PAFITOR-172364 format. One record per residue (C-alpha): residue number from 1; residue in three letters; x, y, z. Coordinates in nm, 2 decimals. Layout:
<selums>
<selum i="NUM" aa="Ala" c1="X" c2="Y" c3="Z"/>
...
</selums>
This chain:
<selums>
<selum i="1" aa="Met" c1="2.08" c2="-22.62" c3="3.40"/>
<selum i="2" aa="Ser" c1="2.46" c2="-22.73" c3="3.51"/>
<selum i="3" aa="Ala" c1="2.75" c2="-22.71" c3="3.26"/>
<selum i="4" aa="Gln" c1="2.86" c2="-23.05" c3="3.15"/>
<selum i="5" aa="Val" c1="3.28" c2="-23.07" c3="3.13"/>
<selum i="6" aa="Arg" c1="3.41" c2="-23.31" c3="2.92"/>
<selum i="7" aa="Pro" c1="3.80" c2="-23.37" c3="3.01"/>
<selum i="8" aa="Leu" c1="4.02" c2="-23.45" c3="2.76"/>
<selum i="9" aa="Ser" c1="4.21" c2="-23.83" c3="2.76"/>
<selum i="10" aa="Ser" c1="4.54" c2="-23.86" c3="2.71"/>
<selum i="11" aa="Glu" c1="4.49" c2="-24.00" c3="2.38"/>
<selum i="12" aa="Ser" c1="4.37" c2="-23.67" c3="2.27"/>
<selum i="13" aa="Pro" c1="4.62" c2="-23.42" c3="2.07"/>
<selum i="14" aa="Ala" c1="4.71" c2="-23.08" c3="2.28"/>
<selum i="15" aa="Pro" c1="4.54" c2="-22.80" c3="2.05"/>
<selum i="16" aa="Ser" c1="4.86" c2="-22.59" c3="1.88"/>
<selum i="17" aa="Ile" c1="4.85" c2="-22.19" c3="1.89"/>
<selum i="18" aa="Ala" c1="4.97" c2="-21.99" c3="1.61"/>
<selum i="19" aa="Thr" c1="4.94" c2="-21.67" c3="1.41"/>
<selum i="20" aa="Ala" c1="4.76" c2="-21.63" c3="1.05"/>
<selum i="21" aa="Glu" c1="4.65" c2="-21.39" c3="0.81"/>
<selum i="22" aa="Val" c1="4.31" c2="-21.35" c3="0.68"/>
<selum i="23" aa="Ile" c1="4.33" c2="-21.43" c3="0.34"/>
<selum i="24" aa="Glu" c1="3.93" c2="-21.40" c3="0.27"/>
<selum i="25" aa="Leu" c1="3.60" c2="-21.44" c3="0.36"/>
<selum i="26" aa="Gln" c1="3.38" c2="-21.73" c3="0.27"/>
<selum i="27" aa="Asp" c1="3.05" c2="-21.87" c3="0.30"/>
<selum i="28" aa="Asp" c1="3.11" c2="-22.10" c3="0.58"/>
<selum i="29" aa="Gly" c1="3.43" c2="-21.92" c3="0.79"/>
<selum i="30" aa="Tyr" c1="3.78" c2="-21.79" c3="0.63"/>
<selum i="31" aa="Leu" c1="4.05" c2="-21.86" c3="0.46"/>
<selum i="32" aa="Ile" c1="4.34" c2="-21.80" c3="0.64"/>
<selum i="33" aa="Asp" c1="4.73" c2="-21.86" c3="0.56"/>
<selum i="34" aa="His" c1="4.89" c2="-22.04" c3="0.81"/>
<selum i="35" aa="Ala" c1="5.28" c2="-22.08" c3="0.74"/>
<selum i="36" aa="Gly" c1="5.25" c2="-22.02" c3="0.37"/>
<selum i="37" aa="Thr" c1="4.94" c2="-22.25" c3="0.37"/>
<selum i="38" aa="Pro" c1="4.60" c2="-22.18" c3="0.29"/>
<selum i="39" aa="Arg" c1="4.33" c2="-22.36" c3="0.54"/>
<selum i="40" aa="Pro" c1="3.99" c2="-22.29" c3="0.65"/>
<selum i="41" aa="Ala" c1="3.92" c2="-22.14" c3="0.93"/>
<selum i="42" aa="Arg" c1="3.60" c2="-22.05" c3="1.19"/>
<selum i="43" aa="Lys" c1="3.56" c2="-21.78" c3="1.40"/>
<selum i="44" aa="Ala" c1="3.56" c2="-21.88" c3="1.75"/>
<selum i="45" aa="His" c1="3.22" c2="-21.82" c3="1.98"/>
<selum i="46" aa="Gly" c1="3.47" c2="-21.56" c3="2.21"/>
<selum i="47" aa="Cys" c1="3.60" c2="-21.39" c3="1.96"/>
<selum i="48" aa="Leu" c1="3.34" c2="-21.10" c3="1.91"/>
<selum i="49" aa="Leu" c1="3.50" c2="-20.90" c3="1.64"/>
<selum i="50" aa="Arg" c1="3.43" c2="-20.98" c3="1.30"/>
<selum i="51" aa="Pro" c1="3.81" c2="-21.07" c3="1.11"/>
<selum i="52" aa="His" c1="3.84" c2="-20.91" c3="0.78"/>
<selum i="53" aa="Pro" c1="4.09" c2="-20.97" c3="0.50"/>
<selum i="54" aa="Gly" c1="4.46" c2="-20.89" c3="0.61"/>
<selum i="55" aa="Asp" c1="4.44" c2="-20.92" c3="0.98"/>
<selum i="56" aa="Leu" c1="4.68" c2="-21.11" c3="1.20"/>
<selum i="57" aa="Val" c1="4.48" c2="-21.31" c3="1.38"/>
<selum i="58" aa="Leu" c1="4.53" c2="-21.59" c3="1.67"/>
<selum i="59" aa="Val" c1="4.43" c2="-21.92" c3="1.56"/>
<selum i="60" aa="Ser" c1="4.36" c2="-22.25" c3="1.80"/>
<selum i="61" aa="Phe" c1="4.44" c2="-22.58" c3="1.56"/>
<selum i="62" aa="Thr" c1="4.24" c2="-22.89" c3="1.68"/>
<selum i="63" aa="Glu" c1="4.11" c2="-23.21" c3="1.54"/>
<selum i="64" aa="Gln" c1="3.77" c2="-23.03" c3="1.48"/>
<selum i="65" aa="Gly" c1="3.96" c2="-22.75" c3="1.27"/>
<selum i="66" aa="Ala" c1="4.09" c2="-22.39" c3="1.32"/>
<selum i="67" aa="His" c1="3.94" c2="-22.15" c3="1.54"/>
<selum i="68" aa="Ile" c1="4.00" c2="-21.78" c3="1.52"/>
<selum i="69" aa="Leu" c1="4.05" c2="-21.68" c3="1.88"/>
<selum i="70" aa="Gln" c1="4.15" c2="-21.31" c3="1.87"/>
<selum i="71" aa="Ile" c1="4.25" c2="-21.02" c3="1.63"/>
<selum i="72" aa="Leu" c1="4.60" c2="-20.91" c3="1.69"/>
<selum i="73" aa="Glu" c1="4.69" c2="-20.66" c3="1.42"/>
<selum i="74" aa="Arg" c1="4.44" c2="-20.49" c3="1.13"/>
<selum i="75" aa="Pro" c1="4.69" c2="-20.27" c3="0.90"/>
<selum i="76" aa="Asp" c1="4.37" c2="-20.12" c3="0.78"/>
<selum i="77" aa="Pro" c1="4.28" c2="-19.81" c3="1.05"/>
<selum i="78" aa="Gln" c1="4.00" c2="-19.70" c3="0.86"/>
<selum i="79" aa="Ala" c1="3.85" c2="-20.07" c3="0.87"/>
<selum i="80" aa="Glu" c1="3.51" c2="-20.12" c3="1.01"/>
<selum i="81" aa="Asn" c1="3.48" c2="-20.30" c3="1.29"/>
<selum i="82" aa="His" c1="3.19" c2="-20.48" c3="1.33"/>
<selum i="83" aa="Leu" c1="3.07" c2="-20.72" c3="1.64"/>
<selum i="84" aa="Ala" c1="2.94" c2="-21.04" c3="1.54"/>
<selum i="85" aa="Leu" c1="2.64" c2="-21.11" c3="1.76"/>
<selum i="86" aa="Gln" c1="2.37" c2="-21.34" c3="1.73"/>
<selum i="87" aa="Gly" c1="2.06" c2="-21.29" c3="1.55"/>
<selum i="88" aa="Asp" c1="2.03" c2="-20.98" c3="1.33"/>
<selum i="89" aa="Thr" c1="2.22" c2="-20.77" c3="1.58"/>
<selum i="90" aa="Arg" c1="2.49" c2="-20.56" c3="1.45"/>
<selum i="91" aa="Leu" c1="2.72" c2="-20.37" c3="1.64"/>
<selum i="92" aa="Glu" c1="2.92" c2="-20.13" c3="1.42"/>
<selum i="93" aa="Val" c1="3.25" c2="-19.90" c3="1.51"/>
<selum i="94" aa="Ser" c1="3.44" c2="-19.71" c3="1.26"/>
<selum i="95" aa="Ala" c1="3.60" c2="-19.36" c3="1.21"/>
<selum i="96" aa="Gly" c1="3.48" c2="-19.24" c3="1.55"/>
<selum i="97" aa="Lys" c1="3.09" c2="-19.37" c3="1.48"/>
<selum i="98" aa="Leu" c1="2.91" c2="-19.62" c3="1.64"/>
<selum i="99" aa="His" c1="2.61" c2="-19.79" c3="1.47"/>
<selum i="100" aa="Leu" c1="2.36" c2="-20.04" c3="1.67"/>
<selum i="101" aa="Glu" c1="2.08" c2="-20.23" c3="1.45"/>
<selum i="102" aa="Ala" c1="1.87" c2="-20.49" c3="1.64"/>
<selum i="103" aa="Pro" c1="1.52" c2="-20.59" c3="1.52"/>
<selum i="104" aa="His" c1="1.45" c2="-20.53" c3="1.95"/>
<selum i="105" aa="Leu" c1="1.65" c2="-20.28" c3="2.14"/>
<selum i="106" aa="Ala" c1="1.55" c2="-20.24" c3="2.54"/>
<selum i="107" aa="Leu" c1="1.73" c2="-20.03" c3="2.78"/>
<selum i="108" aa="Ala" c1="1.63" c2="-20.05" c3="3.13"/>
<selum i="109" aa="Gly" c1="1.77" c2="-19.84" c3="3.44"/>
<selum i="110" aa="Arg" c1="1.73" c2="-19.58" c3="3.70"/>
<selum i="111" aa="Arg" c1="1.86" c2="-19.28" c3="3.56"/>
<selum i="112" aa="Leu" c1="1.96" c2="-19.20" c3="3.16"/>
<selum i="113" aa="Gln" c1="2.19" c2="-18.89" c3="3.13"/>
<selum i="114" aa="Leu" c1="2.28" c2="-18.79" c3="2.74"/>
<selum i="115" aa="Arg" c1="2.48" c2="-18.53" c3="2.64"/>
<selum i="116" aa="Phe" c1="2.48" c2="-18.42" c3="2.25"/>
<selum i="117" aa="Leu" c1="2.56" c2="-18.15" c3="2.04"/>
<selum i="118" aa="His" c1="2.29" c2="-18.26" c3="1.79"/>
<selum i="119" aa="Ile" c1="2.00" c2="-18.54" c3="1.82"/>
<selum i="120" aa="Gln" c1="1.83" c2="-18.66" c3="1.45"/>
<selum i="121" aa="Gly" c1="1.54" c2="-18.89" c3="1.52"/>
<selum i="122" aa="Leu" c1="1.30" c2="-19.08" c3="1.27"/>
<selum i="123" aa="Ala" c1="1.03" c2="-19.31" c3="1.40"/>
<selum i="124" aa="Arg" c1="0.73" c2="-19.45" c3="1.21"/>
<selum i="125" aa="Arg" c1="0.57" c2="-19.46" c3="1.55"/>
<selum i="126" aa="Leu" c1="0.61" c2="-19.32" c3="1.89"/>
<selum i="127" aa="Thr" c1="0.48" c2="-19.41" c3="2.26"/>
<selum i="128" aa="Ala" c1="0.58" c2="-19.26" c3="2.55"/>
<selum i="129" aa="Thr" c1="0.42" c2="-19.26" c3="2.88"/>
<selum i="130" aa="Leu" c1="0.57" c2="-19.00" c3="3.14"/>
<selum i="131" aa="Glu" c1="0.45" c2="-18.88" c3="3.48"/>
<selum i="132" aa="Gln" c1="0.66" c2="-18.54" c3="3.41"/>
<selum i="133" aa="Ala" c1="0.85" c2="-18.40" c3="3.12"/>
<selum i="134" aa="Arg" c1="1.08" c2="-18.10" c3="3.10"/>
<selum i="135" aa="Leu" c1="1.23" c2="-17.94" c3="2.78"/>
<selum i="136" aa="His" c1="1.47" c2="-17.64" c3="2.83"/>
<selum i="137" aa="Cys" c1="1.53" c2="-17.48" c3="2.48"/>
<selum i="138" aa="Thr" c1="1.66" c2="-17.16" c3="2.34"/>
<selum i="139" aa="Leu" c1="1.46" c2="-17.26" c3="1.99"/>
<selum i="140" aa="Ser" c1="1.19" c2="-17.54" c3="1.95"/>
<selum i="141" aa="Glu" c1="1.01" c2="-17.59" c3="1.60"/>
<selum i="142" aa="Leu" c1="0.76" c2="-17.88" c3="1.57"/>
<selum i="143" aa="Val" c1="0.64" c2="-17.95" c3="1.26"/>
<selum i="144" aa="Thr" c1="0.36" c2="-18.22" c3="1.23"/>
<selum i="145" aa="Gln" c1="0.11" c2="-18.30" c3="0.95"/>
<selum i="146" aa="Ser" c1="-0.14" c2="-18.33" c3="1.21"/>
<selum i="147" aa="Arg" c1="-0.12" c2="-18.31" c3="1.60"/>
<selum i="148" aa="Arg" c1="-0.39" c2="-18.43" c3="1.87"/>
<selum i="149" aa="Leu" c1="-0.31" c2="-18.33" c3="2.24"/>
<selum i="150" aa="Phe" c1="-0.56" c2="-18.48" c3="2.50"/>
<selum i="151" aa="Ala" c1="-0.47" c2="-18.30" c3="2.85"/>
<selum i="152" aa="Arg" c1="-0.69" c2="-18.29" c3="3.18"/>
<selum i="153" aa="His" c1="-0.53" c2="-17.96" c3="3.26"/>
<selum i="154" aa="Ser" c1="-0.31" c2="-17.77" c3="3.00"/>
<selum i="155" aa="Glu" c1="-0.17" c2="-17.43" c3="3.10"/>
<selum i="156" aa="Arg" c1="0.08" c2="-17.20" c3="2.92"/>
<selum i="157" aa="Gln" c1="0.29" c2="-16.90" c3="2.98"/>
<selum i="158" aa="Val" c1="0.47" c2="-16.68" c3="2.75"/>
<selum i="159" aa="Glu" c1="0.68" c2="-16.41" c3="2.84"/>
<selum i="160" aa="Thr" c1="0.68" c2="-16.20" c3="2.49"/>
<selum i="161" aa="Leu" c1="0.48" c2="-16.28" c3="2.21"/>
<selum i="162" aa="Asp" c1="0.27" c2="-16.56" c3="2.16"/>
<selum i="163" aa="Ala" c1="0.17" c2="-16.58" c3="1.80"/>
<selum i="164" aa="Thr" c1="-0.08" c2="-16.80" c3="1.58"/>
<selum i="165" aa="Arg" c1="-0.09" c2="-16.79" c3="1.24"/>
<selum i="166" aa="Ala" c1="-0.35" c2="-17.04" c3="1.06"/>
<selum i="167" aa="Gly" c1="-0.62" c2="-17.08" c3="0.78"/>
<selum i="168" aa="Asn" c1="-0.91" c2="-17.14" c3="1.04"/>
<selum i="169" aa="Val" c1="-0.90" c2="-17.07" c3="1.44"/>
<selum i="170" aa="Gln" c1="-1.16" c2="-17.23" c3="1.62"/>
<selum i="171" aa="Ile" c1="-1.20" c2="-17.25" c3="2.01"/>
<selum i="172" aa="Gln" c1="-1.45" c2="-17.41" c3="2.16"/>
<selum i="173" aa="Ala" c1="-1.55" c2="-17.43" c3="2.55"/>
<selum i="174" aa="Asp" c1="-1.81" c2="-17.62" c3="2.70"/>
<selum i="175" aa="Glu" c1="-1.85" c2="-17.38" c3="3.00"/>
<selum i="176" aa="Leu" c1="-1.66" c2="-17.02" c3="2.97"/>
<selum i="177" aa="Val" c1="-1.39" c2="-16.82" c3="2.72"/>
<selum i="178" aa="Gln" c1="-1.23" c2="-16.53" c3="2.88"/>
<selum i="179" aa="Leu" c1="-1.03" c2="-16.31" c3="2.69"/>
<selum i="180" aa="Lys" c1="-0.81" c2="-16.03" c3="2.95"/>
<selum i="181" aa="Gly" c1="-0.58" c2="-15.77" c3="2.87"/>
<selum i="182" aa="Gln" c1="-0.46" c2="-15.43" c3="2.91"/>
<selum i="183" aa="Thr" c1="-0.61" c2="-15.37" c3="2.55"/>
<selum i="184" aa="Leu" c1="-0.78" c2="-15.60" c3="2.35"/>
<selum i="185" aa="Leu" c1="-0.82" c2="-15.56" c3="1.93"/>
<selum i="186" aa="Ser" c1="-1.01" c2="-15.77" c3="1.71"/>
<selum i="187" aa="Thr" c1="-1.01" c2="-15.70" c3="1.34"/>
<selum i="188" aa="Ala" c1="-1.25" c2="-15.84" c3="1.03"/>
<selum i="189" aa="Lys" c1="-1.23" c2="-15.73" c3="0.68"/>
<selum i="190" aa="Lys" c1="-1.57" c2="-15.89" c3="0.61"/>
<selum i="191" aa="Leu" c1="-1.77" c2="-15.97" c3="0.85"/>
<selum i="192" aa="Phe" c1="-1.77" c2="-15.97" c3="1.25"/>
<selum i="193" aa="Arg" c1="-2.05" c2="-16.15" c3="1.44"/>
<selum i="194" aa="Val" c1="-2.14" c2="-16.15" c3="1.78"/>
<selum i="195" aa="Asp" c1="-2.42" c2="-16.42" c3="1.90"/>
<selum i="196" aa="Gly" c1="-2.57" c2="-16.47" c3="2.23"/>
<selum i="197" aa="Asp" c1="-2.89" c2="-16.49" c3="2.45"/>
<selum i="198" aa="Gln" c1="-2.71" c2="-16.17" c3="2.64"/>
<selum i="199" aa="Ile" c1="-2.45" c2="-15.95" c3="2.54"/>
<selum i="200" aa="His" c1="-2.34" c2="-15.69" c3="2.79"/>
<selum i="201" aa="Leu" c1="-2.08" c2="-15.41" c3="2.67"/>
<selum i="202" aa="Gly" c1="-1.91" c2="-15.19" c3="2.93"/>
</selums>
């Protein structure tokens, strides 16, 4: 699709550029104060920041009306800076915080590197497909209501203590269960049962 260029005729008045102050936000745009006269204005498509009352803006005046081109000054340094994007996407920058909200967010790249002191996540459902995953941490805590792990091969190595506390522990293998150590202790308060076709001790 090629772009269409519409040349201005000699009878078309030249647009004028001036500064104005945003008075208030309206349903269909903004109300600005230009040379002491309130006038309606719309935000130009190229102006990404959303104007706020009190902002000093650069305005273009044409036959189609007034369009806010750029925000020159914002007297309130704590005012929220919203990038006005299409759809339900919102990007907000305020007081050193970055907030991105969108119905669908997609990131693509060959390498992603993140450095944070604290990460907090909340999701209703998480699906990840990984060829290899590594996690190096001093302390890891996992709190889940239900957890299932399906793996073709699983290996775990703990240097000092590996403790499991549960109401019931069930270990089931199709072929072999092996417990090996220098000392093996097994204690039951009520019942200790060993059942098998053959039992070898010693």
